[in-house]
N, CA, C and O of each residue as an XYZ file, in Angstrom:
760
protein
N      -9.542    -22.042      4.457
C      -8.860    -21.510      5.613
C      -9.773    -20.491      6.066
O     -10.859    -19.999      5.758
N      -8.703    -20.367      7.081
C     -10.225    -19.508      8.050
C      -9.651    -17.870      8.751
O      -8.802    -17.550      9.583
N     -10.787    -17.016      7.762
C      -9.463    -15.584      7.485
C     -10.077    -14.810      8.531
O      -9.664    -13.666      8.336
N     -10.769    -14.804      9.443
C     -11.774    -14.480     10.447
C     -10.084    -14.039     11.545
O     -10.333    -12.918     11.988
N      -8.953    -14.376     11.957
C      -8.034    -14.546     12.809
C      -7.537    -12.865     12.030
O      -7.934    -11.800     12.504
N      -6.390    -12.980     10.480
C      -5.836    -12.452      9.247
C      -6.794    -10.436      9.938
O      -6.277     -9.340     10.154
N      -7.911    -10.810     10.009
C      -9.300    -10.143      9.781
C      -8.742     -9.056     10.713
O      -8.188     -7.967     10.561
N      -9.191     -9.954     11.914
C      -8.907     -9.084     13.036
C      -7.965     -8.619     14.107
O      -8.070     -8.146     15.238
N      -6.489     -9.122     12.845
C      -4.997     -8.495     13.006
C      -5.728     -7.689     12.509
O      -5.629     -6.547     12.958
N      -6.502     -7.877     11.665
C      -5.527     -6.172     10.172
C      -6.620     -5.091     11.885
O      -6.092     -4.016     12.169
N      -7.410     -5.326     12.415
C      -8.754     -4.886     12.890
C      -7.892     -3.568     14.392
O      -7.990     -2.374     14.674
N      -7.032     -4.930     14.986
C      -6.897     -4.674     16.177
C      -5.501     -3.332     16.082
O      -5.192     -2.325     16.719
N      -4.986     -4.094     14.885
C      -3.722     -2.857     14.046
C      -4.133     -1.264     14.434
O      -3.658     -0.399     15.171
N      -5.270     -1.368     13.530
C      -5.719      0.189     13.230
C      -6.546      1.156     14.113
O      -6.781      2.362     14.038
N      -7.029     -0.179     15.291
C      -7.935      0.120     16.984
C      -6.227      0.851     17.282
O      -5.940      2.048     17.315
N      -5.535     -0.048     17.423
C      -3.910      0.018     18.557
C      -3.658      1.541     17.790
O      -3.948      2.559     18.418
N      -3.051      1.643     16.269
C      -2.678      3.104     15.502
C      -3.611      4.288     16.738
O      -3.126      4.831     17.730
N      -5.446      4.416     16.063
C      -6.049      5.752     16.528
C      -6.078      6.161     17.555
O      -6.417      7.291     17.904
N      -5.396      4.485     18.767
C      -6.089      4.411     20.092
C      -4.308      5.566     21.226
O      -3.990      5.918     22.362
N      -3.802      5.618     19.777
C      -2.626      6.061     20.440
C      -2.287      7.443     20.198
O      -1.266      8.072     20.475
N      -4.012      7.992     19.275
C      -3.913      9.749     19.609
C      -3.505     10.631     20.638
O      -4.386     10.884     21.461
N      -2.292     11.220     20.827
C      -2.979     11.808     22.271
C      -4.087     12.355     21.604
O      -4.482     12.297     20.439
N      -4.843     13.373     23.511
C      -5.765     13.600     23.682
C      -5.805     15.021     22.848
O      -6.800     15.304     22.182
N      -4.635     15.920     22.926
C      -4.265     16.674     22.505
C      -4.582     17.507     20.866
O      -4.911     18.660     20.590
N      -4.310     16.349     20.064
C      -3.868     15.894     18.754
C      -5.258     15.606     17.914
O      -5.258     15.483     16.689
N      -7.053     15.467     19.151
C      -8.171     15.269     17.960
C      -9.008     16.556     17.874
O     -10.179     16.764     17.556
N      -7.871     17.445     18.316
C      -8.759     18.953     17.183
C      -8.805     18.675     16.019
O      -7.864     18.272     15.335
N     -10.595     18.983     15.470
C     -10.678     18.690     13.900
C      -9.709     20.456     13.171
O      -9.375     21.555     13.614
N      -9.651     19.766     12.002
C      -8.761     20.404     10.959
C     -10.180     21.425     10.694
O     -11.404     21.321     10.603
N      -8.909     22.640     10.633
C     -10.525     23.834     10.685
C     -11.001     24.116      9.091
O     -10.332     24.296      8.073
N     -12.470     24.071      9.331
C     -12.981     24.241      7.728
C     -12.403     24.822      7.441
O     -11.969     24.288      6.420
N     -11.656     26.231      7.618
C     -11.853     27.583      6.028
C     -10.125     26.903      5.778
O      -9.270     27.788      5.746
N      -9.611     25.482      5.611
C      -8.339     25.313      5.673
C      -8.651     23.733      4.536
O      -7.880     22.871      4.113
N     -10.071     23.944      4.381
C     -10.249     22.729      3.072
C      -9.155     22.850      2.465
O      -8.479     21.845      2.683
N      -8.486     23.773      1.629
C      -7.385     22.804      0.705
C      -6.163     23.262      1.179
O      -5.266     23.756      0.497
N      -6.169     23.074      2.396
C      -4.950     23.036      2.755
C      -4.339     21.512      3.921
O      -3.251     21.132      4.355
N      -5.989     20.986      4.037
C      -6.892     19.531      4.291
C      -6.237     18.828      3.356
O      -5.289     18.125      3.707
N      -6.619     18.895      2.041
C      -6.247     18.303      0.969
C      -4.703     17.884      0.125
O      -3.958     18.840      0.339
N      -4.249     17.243     -0.402
C      -4.056     16.132     -1.304
C      -3.274     15.048     -2.152
O      -3.093     13.842     -1.983
N      -3.058     15.541     -2.690
C      -3.308     14.898     -3.742
C      -1.499     14.777     -4.840
O      -0.879     15.765     -5.233
N      -1.102     13.379     -5.060
C      -0.100     13.296     -5.767
C       0.228     11.884     -6.643
O      -0.691     11.066     -6.613
N       1.114     11.599     -7.217
C       1.819     10.931     -6.978
C       2.922      9.535     -6.738
O       4.083      9.895     -6.546
N       2.722      8.176     -6.729
C       4.174      7.750     -6.019
C       4.559      7.057     -7.417
O       3.789      7.077     -8.377
N       5.665      6.521     -7.441
C       6.620      5.297     -8.401
C       7.480      4.413     -7.174
O       8.388      4.756     -6.417
N       6.667      2.979     -7.379
C       7.045      2.122     -5.983
C       8.180      0.943     -6.872
O       8.638      0.914     -8.014
N       8.275      0.288     -5.967
C       9.231     -0.797     -6.220
C       9.440     -1.746     -5.279
O      10.050     -1.784     -4.210
N       8.510     -2.836     -6.203
C       8.559     -3.897     -5.340
C       9.319     -5.085     -4.759
O      10.219     -5.130     -5.597
N       9.610     -6.159     -3.845
C      10.206     -6.697     -4.210
C       9.525     -8.553     -3.199
O       9.234     -8.885     -2.049
N       9.575     -9.062     -4.280
C       8.830    -10.240     -3.779
C       9.744    -11.398     -2.316
O      10.724    -12.055     -1.965
N       8.989    -11.103     -2.145
C       9.709    -12.357     -0.670
C       8.895    -13.060      0.313
O       8.044    -12.450      0.960
N       9.204    -14.882      0.533
C       8.359    -15.552      0.494
C       8.259    -16.845     -0.397
O       9.183    -17.607     -0.682
N       7.008    -16.925     -0.756
C       6.554    -17.887     -2.060
C       6.106    -17.355     -3.286
O       5.788    -17.785     -4.395
N       6.207    -16.065     -2.596
C       5.761    -14.966     -4.011
C       6.986    -14.779     -4.579
O       6.813    -15.327     -5.667
N       8.075    -14.387     -4.579
C       9.497    -15.410     -5.300
C       9.598    -15.740     -6.142
O      10.016    -15.291     -7.210
N       9.022    -17.093     -5.639
C       8.882    -18.091     -6.717
C       9.010    -17.559     -7.946
O       9.987    -17.599     -8.694
N       7.281    -16.738     -8.207
C       7.240    -16.763     -9.707
C       6.653    -15.333    -10.041
O       5.851    -14.947    -10.891
N       7.476    -14.598     -8.885
C       7.399    -13.248     -9.474
C       8.447    -12.307     -9.282
O       8.630    -12.048     -8.093
N       9.186    -11.718    -10.077
C      10.813    -10.609    -10.177
C      10.087     -9.839     -8.930
O       9.087     -9.995     -8.229
N      11.299     -8.807     -9.076
C      11.832     -7.139     -9.162
C       9.871     -6.749     -9.518
O       9.112     -7.544    -10.074
N       9.598     -5.768     -9.157
C       8.089     -5.173     -9.011
C       8.264     -3.623     -9.533
O       9.314     -3.163     -9.084
N       7.848     -3.079    -10.005
C       7.737     -1.807    -11.002
C       6.669     -1.194    -11.599
O       6.132     -1.526    -12.656
N       6.226      0.222    -10.470
C       4.652      1.084    -11.261
C       4.276      1.470    -10.337
O       4.591      1.034     -9.230
N       3.548      2.340    -10.542
C       3.426      3.764    -10.401
C       1.779      3.714     -9.825
O       0.916      2.890    -10.129
N       1.662      4.978     -8.821
C       0.095      4.942     -8.070
C       0.453      6.196     -8.209
O       1.475      6.791     -8.551
N      -1.588      6.724     -7.561
C      -1.265      7.695     -7.723
C      -2.703      7.518     -5.647
O      -3.620      6.849     -5.170
N      -1.560      8.991     -5.267
C      -2.998      9.139     -3.436
C      -3.132     10.673     -3.825
O      -2.800     11.560     -4.612
N      -4.234     10.161     -2.126
C      -5.360     11.045     -1.724
C      -5.253     11.142     -1.406
O      -5.335     10.176     -0.648
N      -4.817     12.176     -0.830
C      -5.078     12.188      1.063
C      -6.173     13.356      1.489
O      -6.714     14.234      0.817
N      -6.270     13.003      2.865
C      -8.280     14.656      3.633
C      -7.138     14.550      4.574
O      -6.538     13.477      4.635
N      -6.678     15.819      5.514
C      -6.608     15.994      6.953
C      -7.838     15.549      7.426
O      -8.774     16.061      6.811
N      -8.386     14.248      8.904
C      -8.925     14.624      9.392
C      -8.905     15.994     10.969
O      -9.458     17.035     11.323
N      -8.166     15.301     11.284
C      -7.492     16.456     12.400
C      -5.988     16.449     12.049
O      -5.542     16.044     10.976
N      -5.109     17.036     13.272
C      -3.611     16.961     13.203
C      -2.643     16.287     12.493
O      -1.705     16.448     11.712
N      -3.406     15.293     13.227
C      -2.418     13.969     12.962
C      -2.860     13.016     12.685
O      -2.315     12.102     13.305
N      -4.075     12.494     11.644
C      -4.773     11.403     11.227
C      -5.013     12.707      9.368
O      -5.294     13.899      9.237
N      -4.768     11.820      8.576
C      -5.207     11.593      7.326
C      -5.835     10.334      6.713
O      -5.282      9.270      6.435
N      -6.991     10.662      6.581
C      -7.330      9.090      5.051
C      -7.886     10.048      3.468
O      -8.053     11.129      2.904
N      -7.972      8.391      3.426
C      -7.856      8.902      2.218
C      -7.250      7.239      0.610
O      -7.740      6.111      0.565
N      -6.425      7.670     -0.115
C      -7.478      5.960     -1.506
C      -5.816      6.166     -2.088
O      -5.311      7.255     -2.360
N      -5.147      4.839     -2.192
C      -4.363      5.009     -3.249
C      -4.551      3.771     -4.198
O      -4.527      2.639     -3.713
N      -4.794      4.028     -5.940
C      -5.044      3.155     -6.270
C      -3.830      3.701     -7.304
O      -3.276      4.800     -7.346
N      -3.593      2.181     -8.328
C      -2.270      2.266     -9.430
C      -2.106      0.367    -10.233
O      -2.885     -0.539    -10.532
N      -0.807      0.582    -10.273
C      -0.759     -0.659    -10.928
C       0.836     -0.798    -10.924
O       1.536      0.197    -11.111
N       1.286     -1.835    -10.744
C       2.962     -2.828    -10.640
C       2.746     -3.892    -11.067
O       1.763     -4.582    -10.793
N       4.149     -4.333    -12.218
C       4.042     -4.164    -12.701
C       4.972     -5.816    -12.474
O       5.545     -6.054    -13.538
N       5.201     -6.755    -11.595
C       6.603     -7.919    -11.564
C       7.285     -8.499    -13.349
O       6.732     -8.908    -14.369
N       8.693     -8.245    -12.957
C       8.981     -8.944    -13.876
C       9.614    -10.456    -14.078
O      10.351    -10.971    -13.237
N       9.303    -10.965    -15.058
C       8.823    -12.712    -14.635
C      10.142    -13.156    -14.260
O      11.227    -12.580    -14.336
N       9.672    -14.849    -13.639
C      10.135    -15.409    -13.462
C      10.723    -16.925    -13.929
O      10.195    -17.775    -13.211
N      11.644    -17.522    -14.901
C      12.058    -18.085    -15.176
C      12.236    -19.419    -14.449
O      13.390    -19.463    -14.024
N      11.471    -20.651    -14.102
C      11.363    -22.181    -13.276
C      11.412    -23.024    -14.540
O      10.954    -22.785    -15.657
N      11.967    -23.888    -14.157
C      11.926    -25.101    -15.001
C      12.120    -25.300    -16.759
O      13.217    -25.360    -17.314
N      10.481    -25.402    -17.613
C      10.534    -25.476    -19.081
C       9.997    -24.519    -18.926
O       9.864    -24.166    -20.098
N       9.165    -23.118    -17.845
C       8.164    -21.948    -17.924
C       8.439    -21.075    -17.252
O       8.971    -20.991    -16.145
N       7.839    -19.984    -18.362
C       8.725    -18.384    -17.358
C       6.565    -18.018    -16.668
O       5.427    -18.152    -17.117
N       7.244    -17.544    -15.420
C       6.007    -16.768    -14.979
C       5.748    -15.307    -14.525
O       6.422    -14.341    -14.882
N       4.856    -15.281    -13.827
C       5.115    -13.644    -13.826
C       3.318    -13.283    -12.793
O       2.413    -14.116    -12.736
N       3.256    -11.624    -12.006
C       2.095    -10.988    -12.065
C       2.419     -9.769    -12.557
O       3.431     -9.387    -13.145
N       1.139     -9.048    -12.148
C       1.059     -7.439    -11.901
C      -0.268     -7.678    -11.119
O      -1.320     -8.315    -11.172
N       0.562     -6.598    -10.203
C      -1.192     -6.165     -9.424
C      -1.468     -5.143     -9.535
O      -0.493     -4.399     -9.637
N      -3.064     -4.345     -9.596
C      -3.639     -2.793     -9.518
C      -4.717     -3.240     -7.717
O      -5.783     -3.697     -7.304
N      -2.966     -2.477     -7.140
C      -4.526     -2.175     -5.837
C      -5.524     -1.062     -5.785
O      -5.676     -0.171     -6.621
N      -6.223     -1.265     -4.595
C      -7.399     -0.064     -4.817
C      -6.832     -0.041     -3.286
O      -6.878     -1.183     -2.830
N      -6.250      1.016     -2.238
C      -6.731      0.282     -1.274
C      -7.511      2.160     -0.526
O      -7.238      3.266     -0.993
N      -8.367      1.893      0.567
C      -8.368      3.255      0.891
C      -7.221      3.492      2.572
O      -6.909      2.581      3.339
N      -6.989      4.371      2.649
C      -5.384      4.528      3.693
C      -6.005      5.729      4.895
O      -6.814      6.654      4.967
N      -5.154      5.094      5.609
C      -4.906      5.972      6.911
C      -3.726      5.992      7.476
O      -3.010      4.990      7.466
N      -3.325      7.245      8.101
C      -2.284      7.182      8.015
C      -2.165      8.438      9.617
O      -2.854      9.449      9.754
N      -1.305      8.027     10.411
C      -0.654      8.703     11.526
C      -0.196     10.008     11.592
O      -0.710     10.043     12.711
N       0.393     11.382     11.437
C       1.292     11.936     10.930
C       1.673     11.479     12.258
O       1.202     10.384     12.568
N       2.953     12.477     13.740
C       3.889     11.627     14.392
C       3.791     13.685     15.242
O       3.605     14.249     16.320
N       4.097     14.018     13.669
C       4.209     16.016     14.301
C       3.435     15.858     13.558
O       3.620     16.172     12.382
N       2.506     15.413     13.915
C       0.705     16.983     13.792
C       0.535     17.158     11.826
O       0.120     16.368     10.978
N       0.900     18.100     11.765
C       0.730     19.471     11.122
C       1.894     20.244     10.136
O       1.829     21.015      9.178
N       3.088     19.546     10.980
C       4.292     20.041      9.943
C       4.506     19.266      9.207
O       4.650     18.046      9.129
N       4.522     20.475      8.389
C       5.648     20.232      7.057
C       6.704     18.922      6.862
O       6.238     18.220      5.965
N       7.474     18.571      7.183
C       8.673     17.718      7.171
C       7.736     16.690      8.947
O       7.263     16.714     10.083
N       8.234     15.793      7.371
C       8.130     14.182      9.190
C       8.059     12.592      9.247
O       8.186     11.778      8.333
N       7.785     12.378     10.782
C       7.326     10.584     10.250
C       5.923     10.687     10.303
O       5.110     11.501     10.741
N       5.883      9.153      9.475
C       4.192      9.083      9.565
C       3.760      7.579      9.538
O       4.128      7.283      8.401
N       3.240      6.494     10.039
C       2.416      5.403     10.263
C       1.313      5.410      8.990
O       0.507      6.329      8.842
N       1.383      4.464      8.264
C       0.391      4.165      7.237
C      -0.029      3.394      6.713
O       0.690      2.623      6.077
N      -1.547      3.245      6.753
C      -2.089      0.809      7.188
C      -3.667      1.643      5.441
O      -4.438      2.585      5.263
N      -3.311      0.740      4.929
C      -4.331      0.720      3.561
C      -4.917     -0.629      4.163
O      -4.552     -1.170      5.207
N      -6.253     -1.206      2.974
C      -6.203     -1.608      3.106
C      -7.538     -1.947      1.905
O      -8.297     -0.995      1.724
N      -7.850     -3.310      1.064
C      -9.017     -2.768     -0.170
C      -8.456     -4.140     -1.527
O      -7.385     -4.642     -1.867
N      -9.751     -4.257     -1.887
C      -9.007     -4.890     -3.434
C      -7.599     -4.878     -4.335
O      -7.240     -3.938     -5.044
N      -6.827     -6.242     -4.131
C      -6.440     -6.394     -5.533
C      -6.444     -7.935     -5.928
O      -6.483     -9.124     -5.613
N      -6.327     -6.294     -7.475
C      -6.486     -7.549     -8.532
C      -5.127     -7.608     -8.911
O      -4.243     -6.761     -9.034
N      -5.221     -9.395     -9.132
C      -3.686     -9.839     -9.087
C      -4.270    -11.277    -10.358
O      -4.973    -12.287    -10.326
N      -3.215    -10.311    -11.600
C      -2.918    -10.500    -13.410
C      -1.664    -11.779    -13.232
O      -0.535    -11.290    -13.202
N      -1.694    -13.116    -13.127
C      -0.869    -14.042    -13.261
C      -0.078    -14.948    -15.142
O      -0.752    -15.128    -16.156
N       0.435    -15.069    -15.082
C       1.129    -14.961    -16.488
C       2.072    -16.375    -16.613
O       2.944    -16.440    -15.746
N       2.039    -17.118    -17.235
C       3.069    -18.540    -17.529
C       2.895    -18.521    -19.416
O       2.084    -17.985    -20.170
N       3.920    -19.261    -19.598
C       4.833    -20.115    -20.663
C       5.637    -21.150    -20.621
O       6.715    -21.083    -21.210
N       5.405    -21.872    -20.180
C       5.206    -22.907    -20.547
C       5.443    -24.121    -22.484
O       4.650    -24.299    -23.409
N       7.181    -24.732    -22.207
C       6.684    -24.919    -23.725
C       6.398    -23.786    -25.273
O       6.306    -24.266    -26.403
N       6.332    -22.779    -25.081
C       5.896    -22.071    -25.807
C       4.043    -22.216    -25.400
O       3.334    -21.306    -25.831
N       3.425    -23.256    -24.662
C       1.808    -22.475    -24.348
C       1.819    -21.432    -23.363
O       2.296    -21.475    -22.228
N       0.856    -19.886    -24.318
C       0.570    -18.957    -22.566
C      -0.197    -18.938    -22.030
O      -0.967    -18.547    -22.907
N      -0.935    -19.057    -20.989
C      -2.020    -19.198    -20.084
C      -2.069    -17.579    -19.085
O      -1.225    -17.012    -18.391
N      -3.179    -17.331    -19.373
C      -3.043    -16.053    -17.681
C      -4.378    -16.177    -17.919
O      -5.116    -16.571    -18.822
N      -4.515    -15.365    -15.984
C      -5.532    -15.640    -15.545
C      -5.102    -14.244    -14.528
O      -3.990    -13.745    -14.357
N      -6.749    -13.757    -13.809
C      -6.707    -12.903    -13.304
C      -7.703    -13.322    -11.463
O      -7.938    -14.468    -11.080
N      -8.043    -12.168    -10.771
C      -8.663    -12.536     -9.911
C      -8.095    -10.800     -9.041
O      -7.175    -10.013     -9.260
N      -9.451    -10.870     -7.841
C      -9.040    -10.141     -7.121
C      -9.477    -11.071     -5.411
O     -10.320    -11.955     -5.260
N      -8.652    -10.521     -4.468
C      -8.260    -10.566     -3.168
C      -8.380     -8.857     -2.477
O      -8.436     -7.658     -2.751
N      -8.363     -9.878     -1.395
C      -8.213     -8.131     -0.211
C      -6.326     -7.455      0.632
O      -5.661     -7.885      1.574
N      -6.213     -6.817      0.103
C      -5.106     -6.922      0.457
C      -4.786     -6.017      1.208
O      -5.610     -5.144      1.484
N      -3.296     -5.995      1.813
C      -3.416     -4.903      2.942
C      -1.630     -3.650      2.514
O      -0.715     -4.027      1.782
N      -1.654     -2.965      2.872
C      -0.133     -1.835      3.242
C       0.336     -1.640      4.826
O      -0.294     -0.679      5.267
N       0.861     -1.976      5.434
C       1.550     -1.144      5.899
C       2.456     -0.941      6.204
O       3.174     -1.939      6.266
N       3.062      0.291      6.580
C       4.346      0.580      6.667
C       4.310      1.705      6.875
O       3.320      2.426      7.001
N       5.909      2.079      6.955
C       6.078      3.596      7.586
C       6.765      5.036      6.222
O       7.717      4.971      5.444
N       5.902      6.001      6.440
C       7.306      7.150      5.977
C       8.083      8.428      6.867
O       8.267      8.483      8.083
N       8.360      9.150      6.096
C       9.120     10.528      6.070
C       7.942     11.379      4.698
O       7.572     10.738      3.713
N       7.568     12.715      4.915
C       7.476     13.580      4.656
C       8.318     15.029      4.686
O       8.238     15.952      5.497
N       9.186     14.871      3.449
C       9.720     15.709      2.985
C       8.782     17.443      2.531
O       7.990     17.138      1.639
N       8.685     18.558      2.754
C       7.955     19.122      1.588
C       6.851     18.393      0.968
O       5.847     17.961      1.535
N       7.161     18.313     -0.256
C       6.543     18.152     -1.558
C       6.326     16.599     -1.339
O       5.395     15.810     -1.497
N       7.944     16.533     -0.794
C       8.522     14.532     -1.326
C       7.606     13.718     -0.426
O       6.804     14.227      0.356
N       7.730     12.841     -0.541
C       7.046     11.106      0.190
C       7.494     10.167      0.007
O       7.483      9.738     -1.147
N       8.050      9.467      0.975
C       8.884      8.061      1.019
C       8.443      7.407      2.126
O       8.237      7.856      3.253
N       8.365      6.718      1.860
C       7.923      5.589      2.072
C       8.355      4.136      2.231
O       9.426      3.952      1.652
N       7.862      3.013      2.841
C       8.473      2.187      3.032
C       7.600      1.147      3.753
O       7.359      1.198      4.959
N       6.926     -0.257      2.509
C       6.114     -0.865      3.485
C       6.100     -2.769      3.419
O       6.980     -3.588      3.153
N       5.231     -2.846      3.649
C       4.605     -4.365      3.125
C       3.699     -4.719      3.201
O       2.991     -4.764      4.207
N       3.376     -5.226      1.666
C       2.330     -5.342      0.959
C       1.778     -6.608      0.378
O       2.245     -7.080     -0.659
N       0.984     -7.055      0.905
C       0.091     -7.874      1.115
C      -0.798     -8.177     -0.511
O      -1.582     -7.592     -1.259
N      -0.143     -9.334     -0.426
C      -1.612     -9.042     -2.209
C      -3.361     -9.967     -1.773
O      -4.500     -9.902     -2.236
N      -2.592    -10.869     -0.502
C      -3.824    -11.386      0.264
C      -4.007    -11.649      1.112
O      -3.285    -12.635      1.262
N      -4.827    -11.412      2.470
C      -3.981    -11.444      3.030
C      -4.609    -12.408      4.263
O      -4.425    -12.292      5.474
N      -5.904    -14.004      3.088
C      -5.694    -14.845      3.181
C      -4.830    -15.797      2.888
O      -5.405    -16.882      2.802
N      -3.462    -15.869      2.659
C      -3.058    -16.146      2.315
C      -1.134    -15.655      2.441
O      -0.096    -16.127      1.978
N      -1.621    -14.038      3.663
C      -0.190    -13.937      3.901
C       1.055    -14.622      3.322
O       1.510    -14.160      2.276
N       1.739    -15.831      3.978
C       3.290    -15.599      3.106
C       3.346    -16.417      1.842
O       4.305    -17.185      1.766
N       2.674    -16.399      1.045
C       2.709    -16.832      0.103
C       2.153    -15.355     -0.639
O       1.347    -15.762     -1.475
N       2.188    -14.159     -0.713
C       1.407    -12.778     -1.536
C       2.395    -11.926     -0.802
O       2.183    -10.800     -1.251
N       2.962    -11.878     -0.283
C       3.951    -10.549      0.200
C       5.302    -10.072     -0.328
O       6.246    -10.820     -0.583
N       5.291     -8.829     -0.455
C       5.876     -8.263     -0.356
C       6.877     -6.837      0.054
O       5.946     -6.032      0.010
N       7.635     -6.297      0.279
C       8.557     -5.228      0.815
C       8.075     -4.296     -1.074
O       7.986     -4.390     -2.299
N       7.931     -3.460      0.191
C       7.860     -2.277     -1.077
C       7.872     -1.361     -1.127
O       6.855     -1.014     -0.527
N       8.852      0.309     -1.797
C       9.788      1.387     -1.345
C       8.782      2.175     -2.080
O       8.178      1.635     -3.007
N       8.485      3.689     -1.681
C       7.827      4.380     -3.108
C       8.897      5.682     -2.670
O       9.543      5.909     -1.647
N       8.715      6.515     -4.174
C       8.612      7.937     -3.963
C       8.450      8.838     -4.052
O       9.394      9.482     -4.510
N       7.395      9.478     -3.764
C       5.879     10.050     -3.951
C       5.741     11.993     -4.307
O       6.426     12.712     -3.579
N       5.136     12.463     -5.061
C       5.404     13.779     -4.588
C       3.448     14.127     -4.901
O       2.614     13.413     -5.459
N       3.295     15.636     -4.194
C       1.795     15.861     -3.493
C       1.581     17.015     -4.714
O       1.853     18.175     -4.404
N       1.166     16.780     -5.917
C       1.219     18.380     -6.801
C      -0.129     19.041     -5.314
O       0.285     20.167     -5.039
N      -0.918     18.857     -4.758
C      -1.379     19.200     -4.033
C      -1.606     19.300     -2.719
O      -2.499     20.036     -2.301
């Protein structure tokens, strides 16, 4: 399968997100406020597999660590990593399931700039470690692989509370086979 169109779509979506920056928002973050520009937090995650992934994976539950640094008033960059365990699904004479460990680089566009409360759009991209498991007629097997994944969504920051919904793709080369809807509730410690 040719991955170039998928990669090009991610690049174009990123370019559109950052091209939408208003000229006045391009003010760099104040260097004396380095501590104010950094945010460290944790997110609880719930995923609901859709499409073909829903045939072999149930509801997912997990946690992620998040780091953001405000580059300019409306844009922050950072990363998010964690682990999500999907409940197994029974099919025929077997049981199947997956777990994933995303390690994403992230960018956020904050629509209201430095306001403490407000909506944002988020794009994440990076490796996803996928752990699969199967039990058929009493015999168990497991495997793991690493794929390029992404998450595209939006959220709302309410003080130190972060609410987010996104489309999680475990393998951009197989979009229809590896998608989940993801909801997060997070808390920023810094």
